[in-house]
Steps between C-alpha positions, in 0.01 A plus 500: 500500500459512124365234267843383378623453856185307585547272197860428599392408854225270370739324263758457778237346727385265222856387426572462875782756488320678784270395779185669626674538835748737332219756511414468870639847570301667219170680541179300477389691189824401324449132582135515397600642160721199444217272611259660253737416216502135604122498535473623141748239380311224684167620362625469142644149533271266306585179687462575872657162583822570308839549662496864390167564675619321814815713504297823472260381767776411745659844455159662551455305823841613624419862414161485671654342809769770513247782460271359770792455739619858439147620575489270804180338378382143546424359156227244566433441129864420431520271802194309378643481146828359630316246713272384219782474247772366730713799410 
């Protein structure tokens, strides 16, 4: 995967043209690369309570959930986060 392809995927996820579940058959490293791009975008959002930040965060949660399920791992931190935030 090259940088241009990664940018296209990120933009498609942001605009809801694609879903995180579209990548369920991809390798974990591929999905993690997409997740890292969203983590960077979220990190650089000034207002963490904005709609943009919430959108990035929800996509990050979906990516993390997908990666953990592919690795067959129980994600206790994510479960606690969802409970505390009524996600």
